[in-house]
MILUMDO-909313 format. One record per residue (C-alpha): residue in three letters; x, y, z. Coordinates in steps of 0.2 Angstrom, whole numbers, plus 5000, padded with zeros to 4 digits. Layout:
<atoms>
<atom><resn>ALA</resn><xx>X</xx><yy>Y</yy><zz>Z</zz></atom>
...
</atoms>
This chain:
<atoms>
<atom><resn>MET</resn><xx>5479</xx><yy>5603</yy><zz>5592</zz></atom>
<atom><resn>VAL</resn><xx>5475</xx><yy>5604</yy><zz>5573</zz></atom>
<atom><resn>ASN</resn><xx>5466</xx><yy>5589</yy><zz>5564</zz></atom>
<atom><resn>GLN</resn><xx>5464</xx><yy>5588</yy><zz>5545</zz></atom>
<atom><resn>LEU</resn><xx>5448</xx><yy>5581</yy><zz>5539</zz></atom>
<atom><resn>SER</resn><xx>5447</xx><yy>5577</yy><zz>5521</zz></atom>
<atom><resn>THR</resn><xx>5433</xx><yy>5585</yy><zz>5511</zz></atom>
<atom><resn>THR</resn><xx>5426</xx><yy>5575</yy><zz>5498</zz></atom>
<atom><resn>PRO</resn><xx>5415</xx><yy>5584</yy><zz>5485</zz></atom>
<atom><resn>GLY</resn><xx>5396</xx><yy>5582</yy><zz>5488</zz></atom>
<atom><resn>ALA</resn><xx>5384</xx><yy>5581</yy><zz>5473</zz></atom>
<atom><resn>VAL</resn><xx>5393</xx><yy>5588</yy><zz>5458</zz></atom>
<atom><resn>VAL</resn><xx>5381</xx><yy>5597</yy><zz>5447</zz></atom>
<atom><resn>ALA</resn><xx>5386</xx><yy>5609</yy><zz>5433</zz></atom>
<atom><resn>ASN</resn><xx>5404</xx><yy>5609</yy><zz>5439</zz></atom>
<atom><resn>GLU</resn><xx>5399</xx><yy>5613</yy><zz>5456</zz></atom>
<atom><resn>HIS</resn><xx>5407</xx><yy>5605</yy><zz>5472</zz></atom>
<atom><resn>GLN</resn><xx>5399</xx><yy>5606</yy><zz>5488</zz></atom>
<atom><resn>VAL</resn><xx>5409</xx><yy>5607</yy><zz>5504</zz></atom>
<atom><resn>ARG</resn><xx>5400</xx><yy>5600</yy><zz>5519</zz></atom>
<atom><resn>ALA</resn><xx>5404</xx><yy>5599</yy><zz>5537</zz></atom>
<atom><resn>GLN</resn><xx>5411</xx><yy>5582</yy><zz>5543</zz></atom>
<atom><resn>ILE</resn><xx>5409</xx><yy>5586</yy><zz>5561</zz></atom>
<atom><resn>THR</resn><xx>5398</xx><yy>5597</yy><zz>5573</zz></atom>
<atom><resn>GLY</resn><xx>5407</xx><yy>5613</yy><zz>5578</zz></atom>
<atom><resn>THR</resn><xx>5408</xx><yy>5632</yy><zz>5576</zz></atom>
<atom><resn>VAL</resn><xx>5415</xx><yy>5642</yy><zz>5561</zz></atom>
<atom><resn>TRP</resn><xx>5431</xx><yy>5648</yy><zz>5570</zz></atom>
<atom><resn>SER</resn><xx>5440</xx><yy>5657</yy><zz>5556</zz></atom>
<atom><resn>LEU</resn><xx>5436</xx><yy>5661</yy><zz>5538</zz></atom>
<atom><resn>GLU</resn><xx>5452</xx><yy>5660</yy><zz>5527</zz></atom>
<atom><resn>VAL</resn><xx>5444</xx><yy>5666</yy><zz>5511</zz></atom>
<atom><resn>GLU</resn><xx>5430</xx><yy>5677</yy><zz>5505</zz></atom>
<atom><resn>SER</resn><xx>5415</xx><yy>5673</yy><zz>5494</zz></atom>
<atom><resn>GLY</resn><xx>5420</xx><yy>5676</yy><zz>5476</zz></atom>
<atom><resn>GLN</resn><xx>5438</xx><yy>5672</yy><zz>5478</zz></atom>
<atom><resn>SER</resn><xx>5447</xx><yy>5660</yy><zz>5467</zz></atom>
<atom><resn>VAL</resn><xx>5455</xx><yy>5645</yy><zz>5476</zz></atom>
<atom><resn>ASP</resn><xx>5467</xx><yy>5631</yy><zz>5472</zz></atom>
<atom><resn>GLU</resn><xx>5463</xx><yy>5613</yy><zz>5476</zz></atom>
<atom><resn>GLY</resn><xx>5468</xx><yy>5609</yy><zz>5494</zz></atom>
<atom><resn>ALA</resn><xx>5467</xx><yy>5627</yy><zz>5499</zz></atom>
<atom><resn>THR</resn><xx>5461</xx><yy>5630</yy><zz>5517</zz></atom>
<atom><resn>LEU</resn><xx>5443</xx><yy>5638</yy><zz>5516</zz></atom>
<atom><resn>MET</resn><xx>5440</xx><yy>5639</yy><zz>5535</zz></atom>
<atom><resn>LEU</resn><xx>5443</xx><yy>5632</yy><zz>5552</zz></atom>
<atom><resn>LEU</resn><xx>5430</xx><yy>5623</yy><zz>5562</zz></atom>
<atom><resn>GLU</resn><xx>5432</xx><yy>5622</yy><zz>5581</zz></atom>
<atom><resn>SER</resn><xx>5425</xx><yy>5607</yy><zz>5590</zz></atom>
<atom><resn>MET</resn><xx>5430</xx><yy>5601</yy><zz>5608</zz></atom>
<atom><resn>LYS</resn><xx>5445</xx><yy>5614</yy><zz>5608</zz></atom>
<atom><resn>MET</resn><xx>5452</xx><yy>5606</yy><zz>5592</zz></atom>
<atom><resn>GLU</resn><xx>5454</xx><yy>5617</yy><zz>5576</zz></atom>
<atom><resn>ILE</resn><xx>5449</xx><yy>5607</yy><zz>5560</zz></atom>
<atom><resn>PRO</resn><xx>5454</xx><yy>5614</yy><zz>5543</zz></atom>
<atom><resn>VAL</resn><xx>5441</xx><yy>5613</yy><zz>5529</zz></atom>
<atom><resn>THR</resn><xx>5450</xx><yy>5612</yy><zz>5512</zz></atom>
<atom><resn>ALA</resn><xx>5444</xx><yy>5615</yy><zz>5494</zz></atom>
<atom><resn>PRO</resn><xx>5440</xx><yy>5599</yy><zz>5485</zz></atom>
<atom><resn>ALA</resn><xx>5444</xx><yy>5607</yy><zz>5468</zz></atom>
<atom><resn>ALA</resn><xx>5450</xx><yy>5623</yy><zz>5461</zz></atom>
<atom><resn>GLY</resn><xx>5437</xx><yy>5636</yy><zz>5457</zz></atom>
<atom><resn>LYS</resn><xx>5428</xx><yy>5651</yy><zz>5464</zz></atom>
<atom><resn>VAL</resn><xx>5421</xx><yy>5649</yy><zz>5481</zz></atom>
<atom><resn>ARG</resn><xx>5404</xx><yy>5654</yy><zz>5488</zz></atom>
<atom><resn>LEU</resn><xx>5404</xx><yy>5654</yy><zz>5507</zz></atom>
<atom><resn>GLU</resn><xx>5387</xx><yy>5647</yy><zz>5514</zz></atom>
<atom><resn>VAL</resn><xx>5392</xx><yy>5650</yy><zz>5533</zz></atom>
<atom><resn>GLU</resn><xx>5397</xx><yy>5665</yy><zz>5544</zz></atom>
<atom><resn>LEU</resn><xx>5410</xx><yy>5667</yy><zz>5557</zz></atom>
<atom><resn>THR</resn><xx>5405</xx><yy>5660</yy><zz>5574</zz></atom>
<atom><resn>GLN</resn><xx>5390</xx><yy>5650</yy><zz>5566</zz></atom>
<atom><resn>THR</resn><xx>5387</xx><yy>5633</yy><zz>5573</zz></atom>
<atom><resn>VAL</resn><xx>5386</xx><yy>5619</yy><zz>5560</zz></atom>
<atom><resn>SER</resn><xx>5381</xx><yy>5601</yy><zz>5561</zz></atom>
<atom><resn>ASP</resn><xx>5388</xx><yy>5586</yy><zz>5552</zz></atom>
<atom><resn>GLY</resn><xx>5383</xx><yy>5587</yy><zz>5534</zz></atom>
<atom><resn>ASP</resn><xx>5379</xx><yy>5605</yy><zz>5534</zz></atom>
<atom><resn>LEU</resn><xx>5384</xx><yy>5615</yy><zz>5518</zz></atom>
<atom><resn>LEU</resn><xx>5399</xx><yy>5626</yy><zz>5522</zz></atom>
<atom><resn>ALA</resn><xx>5404</xx><yy>5632</yy><zz>5504</zz></atom>
<atom><resn>THR</resn><xx>5401</xx><yy>5629</yy><zz>5486</zz></atom>
<atom><resn>ILE</resn><xx>5415</xx><yy>5629</yy><zz>5473</zz></atom>
<atom><resn>THR</resn><xx>5412</xx><yy>5632</yy><zz>5454</zz></atom>
<atom><resn>ASP</resn><xx>5424</xx><yy>5629</yy><zz>5440</zz></atom>
</atoms>
């Protein structure tokens, strides 16, 4: 089962958008690499929680910097990635 969580930008400072976990889970798959340019809505990673895969999407277009690693456990509110314009 796949659930879609909307990712609203966190604090926006100097054209920087923070992508934060909205659920506790494990980084199941990384769909992009740090330094890669992404479009708004692009899937950045999948989190796994309670056997569900939850896509994490880019809130804006820009260059992504991943803040997590594959298989890392994250909690609600943890910083997953930063996107700069």
